[in-house]
C-alpha positions in Angstrom: 41.7 58.9 13.2 38.7 58.0 15.2 38.0 54.6 16.7 34.4 55.1 15.8 35.3 55.1 12.1 32.8 57.9 11.2 34.0 59.8 8.2 37.7 60.4 9.5 39.7 59.9 6.4 39.3 61.9 3.2 40.2 60.7 -0.3 43.0 63.4 -0.3 44.5 61.9 2.8 45.2 58.7 1.2 48.9 58.4 -0.1 47.8 56.7 -3.3 45.8 60.1 -4.0 48.9 62.3 -3.1 48.3 62.5 0.5 51.0 61.9 3.3 52.3 58.5 3.8 52.0 56.7 7.1 55.7 55.5 6.6 58.2 57.7 4.9 61.4 55.6 5.4 61.5 52.1 3.7 61.3 49.1 6.0 65.0 47.7 6.7 65.5 44.3 8.1 67.9 44.7 10.9 71.2 42.7 10.9 72.6 40.0 8.9 70.8 36.8 9.6 74.1 34.9 9.0 76.2 36.9 11.3 76.5 34.5 14.2 78.1 31.0 14.1 77.6 30.5 10.4 81.0 31.6 9.4 82.7 29.7 12.1 80.9 26.4 11.1 81.4 27.1 7.5 85.2 27.3 8.0 84.9 23.9 10.0 83.2 22.3 7.1 85.9 23.6 4.6 88.6 22.4 7.0 87.5 18.9 6.8 88.6 18.6 3.2 85.2 17.3 2.1 81.9 18.9 1.4 80.0 15.5 0.9 77.4 14.8 3.5 78.4 11.3 4.1 82.0 11.8 4.6 81.9 15.1 6.8 80.2 15.9 9.9 78.2 18.9 9.4 75.2 17.4 7.9 75.1 14.4 10.2 75.7 16.7 13.2 72.8 19.0 12.2 70.4 16.0 11.6 71.3 14.7 15.2 70.9 18.3 16.5 67.5 18.8 14.8 66.2 15.4 15.9 67.1 16.0 19.6 65.6 19.5 19.5 62.3 18.0 18.2 62.4 15.1 20.6 62.3 12.7 17.7 64.6 9.7 16.8 65.6 10.4 13.2 66.2 13.3 10.8 67.3 13.0 7.1 68.6 16.2 5.2 67.9 17.0 1.6 68.5 19.8 -0.8 65.0 21.5 -0.1 61.7 20.9 1.6 60.3 19.9 -1.8 63.0 17.1 -1.9 62.3 15.7 1.6 58.6 15.8 1.0 59.3 13.6 -2.1 61.5 11.4 0.1 58.7 11.0 2.7 56.0 10.1 0.4 58.2 7.8 -1.5 59.2 6.2 1.8 55.4 5.7 2.6 55.3 3.4 -0.5 53.2 5.8 -2.7 52.6 4.0 -5.9 51.2 5.1 -9.5 47.5 6.0 -9.3 47.2 6.3 -5.6 45.7 9.4 -4.1 47.1 11.9 -1.7 45.0 14.5 0.0 46.5 17.9 0.6 45.8 21.8 0.8 44.6 23.7 -2.2 46.4 26.8 -1.2 50.2 25.8 -1.0 53.4 25.8 -3.0 54.2 23.3 -5.7 56.7 21.7 -3.2 53.8 19.9 -1.5 52.8 18.2 -4.7 55.9 17.6 -6.7 56.9 14.4 -5.0 53.5 13.2 -5.3 53.3 13.7 -8.9 56.8 12.2 -9.7 55.7 9.1 -8.0 52.8 9.2 -10.7 50.1 9.5 -7.8 47.3 11.8 -7.8 46.8 15.0 -5.6 43.4 15.6 -4.2 42.5 18.8 -2.4 40.4 19.2 0.9 38.9 22.6 1.6 40.1 24.9 4.4 38.8 26.4 7.6 37.8 30.0 6.8 39.5 31.5 9.9 42.7 29.2 10.3 43.4 28.4 6.7 44.3 24.9 7.7 42.7 21.7 6.3 40.0 20.2 8.5 39.2 16.6 9.2 35.7 16.9 7.8 36.9 18.4 4.5 39.5 15.5 4.4 37.0 12.8 5.0 34.9 14.0 2.2 37.7 13.3 -0.3 38.8 9.9 0.8 38.3 7.2 -1.7 39.4 3.5 -1.9 42.4 4.9 -3.7 43.5 7.2 -1.0 46.8 6.4 0.7 47.8 9.4 2.6 47.5 13.1 3.8 49.9 15.8 3.5 48.6 18.5 6.0 50.1 22.0 5.3 50.7 24.2 8.2 49.9 27.2 6.2 51.2 30.7 7.1 53.0 29.0 10.1 49.6 27.9 11.7 49.3 24.3 12.9 46.6 22.1 11.4 44.2 20.4 13.8 46.3 17.3 14.1 44.4 15.5 16.7 41.3 15.3 14.5 43.5 14.6 11.2 45.5 11.8 12.9 42.4 10.1 14.3 40.9 10.2 10.8 44.0 8.9 9.2 44.3 6.1 11.7 40.6 4.9 11.3 41.1 4.7 7.6 44.7 3.2 7.5 46.3 6.3 6.0 49.8 7.7 6.6 50.3 11.5 7.4 53.4 13.5 6.3 53.2 17.0 7.7 54.3 19.9 5.5 56.0 22.3 7.9 57.8 24.4 5.4 56.1 27.6 6.8 55.8 26.3 10.3 59.1 25.4 12.1 58.6 25.5 15.9 54.9 26.0 15.6 53.1 24.0 18.4 49.8 22.2 18.5 48.7 21.4 22.1 52.2 21.7 23.3 53.7 19.4 20.6 56.1 20.8 17.8 54.7 20.4 14.2 56.3 17.8 12.3 56.5 15.4 15.2 52.8 14.0 15.1 52.5 12.3 11.7 54.4 9.5 10.2 57.0 12.1 9.1 57.3 15.9 9.0 59.2 18.0 6.4 60.8 21.3 7.0 62.3 24.0 4.8 65.5 26.0 5.0 64.8 28.0 1.9 66.2 31.5 1.9 62.8 33.1 2.7 61.8 30.7 5.5 62.4 31.2 9.2 65.6 29.4 9.3 67.8 29.5 6.0 70.7 28.2 4.2 69.9 29.3 0.7 67.9 26.1 0.0 67.6 22.9 2.0 65.3 20.7 4.0 64.9 18.0 6.6 62.5 15.4 7.2 61.9 13.7 10.7 60.4 10.6 11.9 60.2 8.1 14.9 60.1 5.1 12.6 63.3 3.4 11.8 62.0 1.8 8.4 60.8 5.4 7.3 64.1 6.8 8.3 65.9 4.4 6.1 63.6 4.7 3.2 63.9 8.5 3.3 67.7 8.1 3.2 67.4 6.0 0.2 65.0 8.3 -1.6 67.2 11.4 -0.9 70.4 9.6 -2.1 69.7 7.7 -5.5 68.7 4.7 -3.4 72.3 4.1 -2.4 72.2 2.3 1.0 75.0 4.1 2.7 73.6 3.1 6.1 74.0 -0.5 5.1 77.3 0.1 3.0 75.5 -1.0 -0.3 75.7 0.9 -3.6 73.3 -1.3 -5.6 70.0 0.6 -6.0 67.0 -1.5 -5.8 64.6 1.1 -7.1 64.7 4.5 -9.0 65.3 7.5 -6.6 66.5 11.0 -7.1 69.6 12.8 -5.9 68.5 15.2 -3.0 71.6 15.3 -1.0 72.4 18.4 1.2 76.0 19.6 1.2 78.2 20.2 4.3 78.1 23.9 3.8 74.0 24.0 4.1 74.5 21.6 7.0 76.9 24.0 8.7 74.7 27.1 8.2 71.5 25.3 9.6 73.4 24.1 12.7 74.2 27.6 13.5 70.6 28.7 12.8 69.1 26.1 14.9 71.0 27.5 18.0 68.6 30.6 17.6 65.4 28.8 16.4 63.4 29.8 19.4 64.6 33.4 19.1 64.0 33.6 15.3 60.5 32.1 15.4 59.7 34.1 18.7 60.4 37.2 16.6 58.1 36.2 13.9 55.3 35.4 16.4 55.6 38.6 18.3 55.5 40.8 15.1 52.4 38.7 13.8 50.7 39.3 17.3 51.2 42.9 16.9 49.5 42.8 13.4 46.6 40.5 14.9 46.0 42.8 17.9 46.1 46.0 16.0 43.6 44.9 13.2 41.2 42.7 15.1 38.7 45.4 15.9 38.4 46.7 12.3 34.8 45.9 11.2 35.9 45.5 7.5 38.6 43.1 8.1 38.7 39.5 9.5 42.0 38.4 11.0 43.2 34.9 10.9 42.8 32.9 14.0 45.2 30.4 15.6 44.0 26.7 15.5 42.5 25.8 18.7 45.4 24.6 20.9 47.8 25.8 18.2 50.6 28.5 18.4 51.3 30.1 15.0 54.7 31.2 14.0 53.4 33.7 11.5 55.6 33.2 8.6 53.3 35.8 6.9 50.1 37.5 7.9 46.9 37.1 5.7 43.8 39.0 6.9 40.7 38.7 4.8 38.6 41.7 3.8 34.8 41.9 4.4 34.4 43.3 1.0 30.6 43.8 1.5 31.6 46.4 4.1 34.0 48.2 1.9 33.7 50.4 -1.2 36.6 48.9 -3.0 38.0 45.7 -4.5 40.7 43.6 -2.6 43.4 44.8 -5.2 42.5 48.5 -4.7 42.7 48.0 -1.0 46.2 46.5 -1.2 47.4 49.0 -3.5 46.3 51.8 -1.2 48.1 50.1 1.7 51.3 49.7 -0.1 51.2 53.3 -1.2 51.3 54.3 2.5 54.9 53.0 2.5 54.5 49.5 4.2 54.6 46.0 2.6 51.1 44.7 1.4 50.2 42.5 -1.5 46.9 41.2 -2.9 46.8 37.8 -1.4 49.4 35.0 -1.0 49.0 33.1 -4.3 47.0 34.0 -7.6 44.8 31.0 -7.5 44.4 27.6 -5.9 46.6 24.7 -7.0 44.0 22.9 -8.9 43.5 25.9 -11.0 47.1 25.9 -12.2 47.4 24.3 -15.6 49.9 21.6 -14.5 47.2 20.2 -12.2 43.8 21.5 -13.5 44.6 20.8 -17.0 46.6 17.6 -16.4 49.9 19.1 -17.7 52.3 17.9 -15.2 54.1 16.0 -17.7 53.2 18.1 -20.7 51.0 16.4 -23.1 51.3 12.8 -21.8 48.4 13.7 -19.3 50.4 11.6 -16.7 49.8 10.5 -14.0 46.0 10.9 -14.6 46.0 9.4 -18.1 47.3 6.2 -16.6 43.9 5.3 -15.4 43.0 7.5 -12.3 41.5 10.4 -14.3 40.5 12.7 -11.3 39.1 16.1 -12.6 39.4 19.5 -10.9 37.0 22.5 -11.3 36.1 25.8 -9.9 34.0 25.1 -6.7 35.9 22.1 -5.5 37.1 24.0 -2.4 34.8 27.1 -2.1 36.5 28.4 1.1 40.0 28.2 -0.3 38.8 29.9 -3.4 37.3 32.8 -1.3 40.4 33.2 0.7 42.4 33.5 -2.5 40.2 36.5 -3.6 39.8 38.4 -0.5 42.9 38.3 1.5 45.8 40.7 1.7 49.4 39.7 2.3 51.5 41.4 5.0 55.0 40.4 5.4 56.4 39.2 8.8 59.9 39.0 10.0 61.9 38.7 13.2 64.3 41.2 11.7 61.8 43.9 11.4 60.9 46.2 14.3 57.9 46.7 16.5 57.6 50.1 15.0 57.4 48.6 11.6 54.5 46.4 12.7 52.6 49.4 14.3 53.2 51.4 11.0 51.8 48.5 9.0 48.7 48.5 11.5 48.3 52.3 11.0 48.4 51.9 7.2 46.0 49.3 7.0 43.7 51.1 9.5 44.0 54.2 7.5 42.9 52.7 4.3 40.3 50.7 6.0 38.7 53.7 7.5 38.4 55.5 4.2 36.9 52.6 2.3 34.7 51.5 5.3 33.5 55.0 6.0 32.5 55.0 2.2 31.0 51.6 2.3 27.4 50.4 2.5 
């Protein structure tokens, strides 16, 4: 293939049309991610004779370990990142009818806690290059009912936290960072999750660190810490020795088995996230000069950990649709999907049609009848339709990354050569 991109790839050479594949053998993640101290710590958990987090040592030890590693005072474990985000927004005193601003491209986990508190999600548009919420877009969505912001560090890329925190403080808003995709990402030398009022992390099976499912919320504020404890454990005040709940709270407790596994994974967090970043940087460097592709940028002052890679296609320069491009790349034998999610969160029926609690219309029907429509976040909507999804992992090889670059380049060159 020529770097000048002048008619170097024919239709017959594309694998989707019967030509030779860039990659013949399937990608195979190397090694067992649980083959280190996980088994040892699991045995220690079982040998305790209890797997309940408050009676054992593993969850408490993991929380202390995690807090120390992040340089914060407190950490509270939960059954998932969804759970600890709920605990965090609950700890902030979120009430029915309140509004919370977050990202239009995210998992439902960013919103579930907001909705279960009968509060209203509002969506701020994204930067077209970093895919993170901007302070300007957030400012445009603030109303007298706004109580907080949940910045989502999407794809492992930190949000511009200085600007967001400055805005939040000027308006008296709290900030809960959603770090589900971004453990160990940094912004101006600070680890994500340590800058807002609280930060929530995921240990889902598909995240950088994993124990099947689990999460942790961190904070420097003692009252927030105590309230997160209550929200994660049916409002039982185990810190104070009381079991007389003063408000309704769910059961989001982590077991000793999950705590044991994450303790072992935390010992390798820099190695694991460094592997993700290394792989992502190979993709970025390999694709950055293709004229038909816009590679995502790290936030200024940020260091992404590339949970996945999401380049955008300059479709005006290509003679194909996004879906055709993604299918052609996948046919070359490498992982590639048509974008990250099928549409924005507010286009999902449970939000856009106010069906979170079926036909009740709650929480909107209680009085804060916020409406959502196409065009609310035009940049996010554009990212949805013109991006391709490339998997990233610390357990994939440099050759896997190079083959991915080669496959994307091959398909790009064919469609670009035939573009306008």
